[in-house]
N, C-alpha and C positions, 0 to 999 in steps of 0.2 A: 368359346369355352357350350357353350349349349348345344353344339354341333354335337361335342365329345360328351356331354348330359346323353342328347339321344341314345346314343351313337351304346353309351355301354347301360342305357337304363335298361337292358335283360339280367345283365349280369348285376346288376344292384340288386334288385330285385331279387335274386334267387339269394344273392349273398340274406339281406333283412328276413328271408324265412326257413335259412336254413342251423340244421341241426344244433352243429358245433356254434356259429354267430348266435342262437337263441340261446345254448344253455350259458356261454361266459357272457352275456348282456345278464341272465339271470343273477348270476355270481358279482354283477356292480354296486355302484353306490347307488344311490336313487338316484341322484343327478343325473349318474350318467345312464339310466334305467330310461331315467327322461327324456333325455336328447335322442338315447336311441327310436324310443319310440316315434317321439316325433320324428327322423331318419325315416324311419318308414310309411311313418304314413303319409309324406312329404315324394319319396319315390313311389308312391304305392296312390297315388292322385294323380286319375285323368286327365284333373281342373290343370296340372301344374304341367303337363305332358303337355297337355293341350296347348295350352297359353306360349311352351316354348317352341314347339315346335310350328304356332303363326308367329312369333317371334323372330324366327327364321328365317319365316316366308319372306318376314320385309322387310329385315336387314341384311340380310347375303349381299344381294347385288349392292346396297351401298360398300358395306365391307369390299367388297371385292374392287372398289374402286379407291377406297383407303390406301387397303396393302398397295395397290398398284402405284398410290403417288405418294405412299409413307415409303417403299423398298428403293437401296441403295441403289439402282438401277433407275430408277426412276422413272416416268412416261413425255412421254410425248405432248403437244396440246389437242395432239386428232386422237388421240388412242384416250385421253380425259372426254373428249368430246363424244367418243361413241361408245365409252358407257355409262355418261351422265343422260343419253341418250336414252339406254336401255334400261336404267333406275326410272327413265321419267315413266315409258312406254308400261314398267313393270308396275307402277303404282299409280297409272291411272287406270287401273281394270282393277275390278274385283280383287279381292286374295282372299283363299280360302280360311275359314274361323276368324275374318274379320268385320267388325261393322261396320257398313260401307262408310258410316257416317266419320269413323276415326281416321276409315282410309285418305278420306277427303281432303280431312284436315293435314296426314302426314303428306299428301300428295304437295297441300299448299304451303307448308312450309321447306318442301324440296323447290319448289318452284318459286318465292320468294327470294331461296338460296342460290339459286342456279343465274335467275335473271338479275342479282347484285354479281355476279362475277363474273354472265359468259361475257365477252368481247366478242367481235366478229372475224376478230382473229384467227379465235378457236374454231368456227364457223372453215377456214379456209383452210384451217393446217387439217381438220379430220377431211376434206374435198380433198387434198392433194396428198395423204396420209398409201402410201403404198398397197395398204391391205381394203380401204375403201372407196379408194377411186372408179372402181366400176361402177359404184353403186349409182342407184338414179337417185336425184335428191328433188325437196318438192322446193314449190314457189319460193316460199320461206327461207330455205334455207342458199336458194340461188337469189336472195332480195340481201341476205344477209353479208353474205361473202363481193356483193357490190358495192356493200356501205362505204 
């Protein structure tokens, strides 16, 4: 939904400054005018837009995993593991517009959940998945499979 908001932001901005819209709004009851003014303020507020963009930068990789696991097609353990690795790498590095302290907190929450749900068979499934089996594996992944 945020992605849609960002994608149509220019259209929304044009709408709230359109002569036909402003004329129509001027003829409305006071509460409608107030709501229209609030909508215009939100649409034109750079802080709101910036916060939406940061939220997308943080959440999109996580949403990708959720969509994959929630679909009717399902997901293999190897694919879930691969996507979770991508989320880990994403959250481990600085994210433009996000305070570093907050990013670290988000990453810590992610790692706590990952530690809770991870079992060695996930690493094995990842290693044997045809999409990833030709990849070089680090010593931690190799040790995880040997458990």
